[in-house]
Every structure is written in C-alpha cells, then in structure tokens.
C-alpha positions as CSV (number, residue, x, y, z in Angstrom):
1,Q,0.0,0.2,-0.2
2,H,1.1,3.4,-0.9
3,W,2.0,6.0,1.7
4,S,-0.3,8.6,0.4
5,T,-3.4,6.3,1.1
6,M,-2.4,6.3,4.7
7,L,-2.5,10.0,5.2
8,P,-3.4,10.9,8.9
9,S,-6.9,12.0,10.4
10,K,-8.5,12.7,13.7
11,A,-10.7,9.5,13.2
12,K,-11.5,7.6,16.5
13,A,-9.6,4.8,17.6
14,K,-10.2,1.4,16.8
15,P,-10.4,-1.1,19.9
16,T,-9.4,-4.0,17.7
17,L,-5.7,-2.5,18.1
18,R,-5.5,-3.1,21.6
19,G,-4.7,-6.5,23.0
20,T,-1.5,-8.7,23.2
21,W,0.1,-9.5,19.6
22,V,2.6,-12.5,18.8
23,K,5.1,-11.7,15.6
24,A,3.8,-13.7,12.9
25,S,6.2,-13.1,9.9
26,T,8.2,-10.4,8.3
27,S,8.7,-9.0,5.0
28,K,11.9,-7.0,3.4
29,L,13.3,-6.8,7.3
30,D,16.9,-7.4,6.9
31,E,17.1,-5.0,4.2
32,F,15.1,-2.4,5.8
33,L,17.0,-2.4,9.4
34,D,20.3,-2.9,7.0
35,R,20.2,0.0,4.6
36,A,17.5,2.1,5.8
37,M,18.8,1.7,10.0
38,G,22.1,0.7,10.1
39,V,21.5,-2.1,12.1
40,P,24.5,-4.8,12.4
41,W,24.2,-8.5,10.5
42,L,24.0,-9.9,14.4
43,K,21.4,-8.1,15.4
44,R,19.5,-8.3,12.0
45,R,19.8,-12.2,12.7
46,A,18.2,-12.0,16.2
47,A,15.5,-9.4,14.8
48,L,14.7,-12.1,12.0
49,N,14.7,-15.1,14.0
50,G,13.6,-14.1,17.6
51,A,10.3,-13.8,18.6
52,Q,8.5,-10.1,19.6
53,T,5.0,-9.9,21.5
54,Q,3.6,-6.2,21.7
55,A,0.8,-5.4,23.7
56,L,-1.4,-2.2,23.3
57,A,-3.2,-0.3,26.0
58,I,-5.4,2.6,24.6
59,D,-6.3,5.1,27.3
60,D,-9.0,7.5,25.4
61,S,-9.7,9.4,29.1
62,I,-5.7,10.9,29.0
63,G,-5.1,10.8,25.1
64,V,-2.4,7.7,25.2
65,V,-1.6,4.6,23.6
66,K,0.8,2.8,25.6
67,L,2.8,-0.5,23.7
68,R,5.0,-2.8,25.8
69,M,7.3,-4.5,23.1
70,T,8.9,-7.9,24.5
71,D,12.0,-9.7,22.4
72,L,15.4,-10.9,22.5
73,R,16.6,-7.4,24.2
74,G,14.3,-7.4,27.2
75,T,10.8,-5.7,27.5
76,R,10.8,-1.7,26.4
77,L,7.8,0.5,26.9
78,Y,6.6,3.3,24.9
79,T,3.9,5.9,25.1
80,M,2.6,7.5,22.1
81,R,0.1,10.4,22.3
82,P,-2.0,10.5,18.9
83,D,-2.7,14.1,18.9
84,G,-1.0,15.2,16.1
85,K,1.2,17.3,17.4
86,T,5.3,16.6,17.8
87,Y,7.0,16.2,20.9
88,V,11.0,15.5,21.4
89,A,11.1,11.3,22.1
90,R,13.4,8.6,22.0
91,G,12.6,5.9,18.7
92,F,14.7,3.3,17.0
93,M,17.3,1.9,19.4
94,D,16.7,4.9,22.1
95,L,17.4,7.4,19.5
96,P,16.3,11.3,19.9
97,C,14.2,12.0,17.3
98,E,10.7,14.4,17.1
99,Q,7.9,12.2,17.0
100,C,4.1,13.1,15.6
101,V,1.6,10.7,15.9
102,R,-2.2,10.8,14.8
103,W,-4.8,8.1,14.2
104,G,-5.6,7.5,10.7
105,S,-8.8,7.7,8.8
106,D,-8.4,3.9,9.0
107,G,-8.4,3.8,12.7
108,A,-4.9,2.7,11.8
109,L,-1.4,4.3,14.3
110,V,0.2,6.6,12.0
111,M,3.9,8.2,13.2
112,T,6.5,10.0,11.9
113,E,9.7,10.1,13.5
114,R,12.6,12.5,12.6
115,Y,16.1,11.5,13.6
116,M,18.4,13.7,14.9
117,V,21.6,11.3,14.0
118,H,22.6,10.0,10.5
119,L,21.0,6.3,10.3
120,G,23.2,3.9,8.2
121,G,26.0,4.9,5.8
122,E,29.5,6.5,6.8
123,R,27.7,9.1,9.0
124,H,26.2,6.6,10.9
125,L,24.8,7.3,14.2
126,Q,27.0,11.3,13.6
127,P,24.6,14.0,14.4
128,C,23.1,15.8,11.7
129,D,24.6,19.1,10.9
130,D,21.6,20.2,9.0
131,A,17.8,19.8,9.9
132,S,17.3,18.4,6.0
133,E,19.9,15.8,6.3
134,R,17.6,14.8,9.3
135,P,16.3,10.7,8.4
136,L,12.2,10.6,8.2
137,V,11.2,7.3,9.3
138,R,7.3,6.5,8.7
139,S,5.3,4.0,10.2
140,W,1.8,2.6,9.9
141,R,0.1,0.2,12.8
142,G,-3.1,-1.7,12.1
143,I,-5.4,-4.3,11.3
144,D,-5.4,-6.0,7.7
145,Q,-8.2,-7.6,6.6
146,R,-7.4,-10.8,8.2
147,G,-7.6,-9.5,11.5
148,M,-3.4,-9.8,12.3
149,M,-2.0,-6.4,13.0
150,A,0.3,-4.9,10.4
151,V,2.9,-2.6,11.4
152,R,4.8,-1.3,8.3
153,L,7.7,0.9,8.1
154,E,9.2,3.2,5.4
155,R,12.5,5.4,5.1
156,T,13.2,7.4,1.8
157,L,17.3,7.2,1.5
158,S,19.0,10.7,0.8
159,S,19.4,9.0,-2.9
160,G,15.4,8.9,-3.3
161,E,15.4,5.2,-3.0
162,V,12.3,4.2,-0.4
163,L,12.3,1.0,1.5
164,R,9.7,-0.6,3.3
165,M,9.4,-3.0,5.6
166,R,6.5,-5.4,7.4
167,T,5.7,-7.2,10.4
168,L,2.7,-9.3,10.6
169,Y,1.2,-10.2,14.3
170,K,-1.3,-12.7,15.5
171,R,-3.7,-11.7,18.6
172,R,-2.5,-13.7,21.4
173,L,-5.7,-14.2,23.2
174,V,-4.9,-13.8,27.7
175,A,-6.8,-13.1,30.1
176,S,-5.8,-9.2,30.3
177,D,-7.6,-8.9,26.6
178,A,-10.8,-9.3,28.3
179,A,-11.1,-6.0,29.1
180,D,-9.3,-2.7,28.8
181,A,-8.8,-1.6,32.4
182,P,-6.4,-4.4,33.4
183,M,-4.4,-4.2,29.6
184,S,-3.6,-0.7,30.9
185,A,-2.4,-1.7,34.2
186,A,-0.3,-4.5,33.1
187,I,1.2,-1.9,31.2
188,S,1.8,1.1,33.1
C-alpha cells in the first residue's frame, strides 16, 4: 500500500488494536534494518529469527497509547500521544527524534519520526549537521483484512530510494484482553 493512502486524520481509535500480539512473519526486514537503519548483521539475525510480543493499551481518557514490546533484548515500554502534535522523544534504538503520532482514517496509528542522527551509511549515528539531513521514518500500525496487526515502516534514503518493510502479528488471547482496564494496568 502506498504511503499517500495512509494520510493521517483525527478519526477515533478502533479498539481492535488493543491487546497482545505475537510476531507471525516479516517482509523485507533484513534489507530495511541494514540499509535504512544501519543495524549490524548479528542484530538483524536476532530480529529476523527471534520472537516478539507487542501489547497495546489505549487510554482514551488521557489520550495515550501504551506499547509494551518484548523480544530478545528485553521489554521496552513506549507511550504515544496520537494528537498530531510533535514531541521530542526516543525512537528506534532509543535514539533522539521528533515524533508525531495521529490516528489514521482507517483506525491505524500513523507515526513519523525525524531522527537527530544519521541512520546507516558512513555517518551512522553521527549528529546531523542540518535539519534537511535528518532521517524521516514513517510507520503505520493497524489491522489488516485478515484480522492481523500489520506494522509497516518506510524510509526514503538521501538517494531518493524508498525502503519499506512489514511485520505481521497474530492476536494472542490472554485474560487481560477481556477488558481494557487490566491491560492498561499491566502496561503502566
């Protein structure tokens, strides 16, 4: 799906994102991590072959989405504010970025992250000298037609080449998925 069809809007969240999800498959992950993000070979192998669980809780009362991601590296917690405003945040590999999250018209979370350091290449992880050099990574997290959570990432390299990847997750039914309150408490 082309990025232009995933433009953000202020649509309400679909509750289907709530819950616990287990990685089922990936597409173009190795190339994306290598060329778009500068991840070394051994870490890419771990990402490709390792299990990952993502748990999402949506707290409409305070306007946040909480994501708990567990894999070989451990468990990391992220809080996203899908209000369309830009915040200074920590993104991929805990790197500094400016992050903007919105709800898409299809109920998906649409996020842009503009990193303050170079990703990949000869200047990997070095500070960007100019704002125009700052890498932009776009992501879309939503439910596909099969009821799986799809996470798509996209980055345009300085050459103009666009790299994309996708990870699909199956819903894992656990007792805390029955109600949002226990799920939110588990992630807090």
